[in-house]
Structures are given as structure tokens and as C-alpha cells.
C-alpha positions in Angstrom: -0.2 0.1 0.2 2.7 2.4 0.9 4.6 2.0 -2.6 1.1 2.9 -4.2 0.6 5.9 -2.4 4.1 7.2 -3.1 3.6 7.0 -6.7 0.3 9.5 -6.2 0.7 12.9 -6.7 0.6 15.4 -3.6 -2.7 17.2 -2.5 -2.9 20.3 -4.6 -0.2 18.8 -7.7 -1.3 20.6 -11.0 1.2 20.0 -14.1 3.2 23.1 -15.5 3.1 23.8 -19.0 3.9 26.7 -21.1 1.8 27.1 -24.2 3.1 28.1 -28.0 1.1 29.5 -30.7 1.6 30.5 -34.0 3.8 30.0 -36.3 5.6 27.1 -34.8 5.9 23.1 -36.5 4.0 21.9 -33.1 1.5 24.7 -31.5 0.5 23.5 -28.0 1.2 23.4 -24.7 4.8 22.0 -23.4 6.1 21.0 -20.2 7.2 23.9 -18.3 10.5 23.7 -16.1 11.9 25.6 -13.9 14.6 28.3 -15.8 13.0 27.7 -19.0 14.0 29.9 -21.7 12.3 30.9 -24.8 14.9 29.4 -26.9 14.3 26.0 -25.6 10.1 26.3 -25.6 10.3 26.8 -29.2 12.7 24.0 -29.9 10.6 21.8 -28.2 7.5 23.1 -30.0 9.6 22.4 -33.4 10.8 25.6 -34.2 9.7 28.4 -36.3 7.8 27.7 -39.6 9.2 30.1 -43.2 6.2 32.5 -42.3 7.3 33.4 -38.7 8.1 37.0 -37.7 11.4 35.6 -35.4 11.6 39.4 -34.5 8.1 39.8 -32.9 7.9 36.9 -30.6 5.1 37.9 -27.6 5.4 36.3 -24.3 1.7 37.0 -22.5 2.6 36.4 -18.3 -0.8 35.6 -16.5 -0.3 38.7 -14.6 -1.5 40.5 -17.9 2.3 41.5 -18.8 3.9 41.2 -22.1 7.4 40.5 -23.4 8.3 41.2 -27.3 11.4 39.0 -27.8 13.8 38.2 -30.7 14.2 34.7 -31.7 17.5 35.6 -33.3 18.9 37.3 -30.5 17.3 34.4 -27.8 19.4 32.4 -29.5 22.6 33.6 -29.6 22.7 35.6 -26.3 21.6 33.9 -22.5 20.9 37.6 -21.4 18.2 37.8 -24.1 16.9 34.3 -23.7 14.0 35.1 -21.8 12.6 33.0 -18.7 9.8 31.5 -19.4 7.1 31.5 -16.1 4.4 28.6 -15.3 1.5 29.4 -17.8 3.2 31.9 -19.6 1.8 32.0 -23.6 4.4 32.4 -26.6 2.7 33.8 -29.7 5.1 33.8 -33.0 3.4 36.0 -35.3 3.2 35.8 -39.1 5.4 38.2 -41.5 3.6 41.2 -42.3 3.3 41.0 -46.4 4.8 43.9 -47.9 2.9 45.6 -50.7 
């Protein structure tokens, strides 16, 4: 019996996710871990599509704040690779069409 109880999640436990939307290969939720970075979650989502605008990534926080990030900067500089929080939503917009 003790072995079975040890495998059950503790009271109040919930799974933690980051949500990725827009121009990525595999939109949806990704399991969040402490100190997860933007470049990591976008890699888990299969990377950006050719239609993505890598300069205008949006990170929506549960506290209603929004950060704008640049994918090229994120993969080239740890200081620009945003740390994501549990429940954040990353939106990868489509490139704007030029006339």
C-alpha cells in the first residue's frame, strides 16, 4: 500500500505548462520546468515556420504583462533568452506582407 501511495501526486499538485501558438511546427502546450528559456520551448515546439516573424515574438504572462522578444537574439545571447514562467503563452506571429 505504501508503494502505491508514493506514486500518487501530492494534494494540490497540477501539471505546469507553457503554451506556444502561431508560426511554429507544433503549436500547443509544452511542459514547463524551472528556468525554462524561450529558445528551449521554441525548440520543443519544432522551431519557427518559414512564415514566422522571428523579431516580434510575444510572451504573455499570467499577470497580464507582455514581453516582446527576438528569436535570433534569444538563441545567440543568454541575456536575451527570456526565462519563461509557468502558464506563460508564447505567440509567434506571421511575417507582415509588404506591398
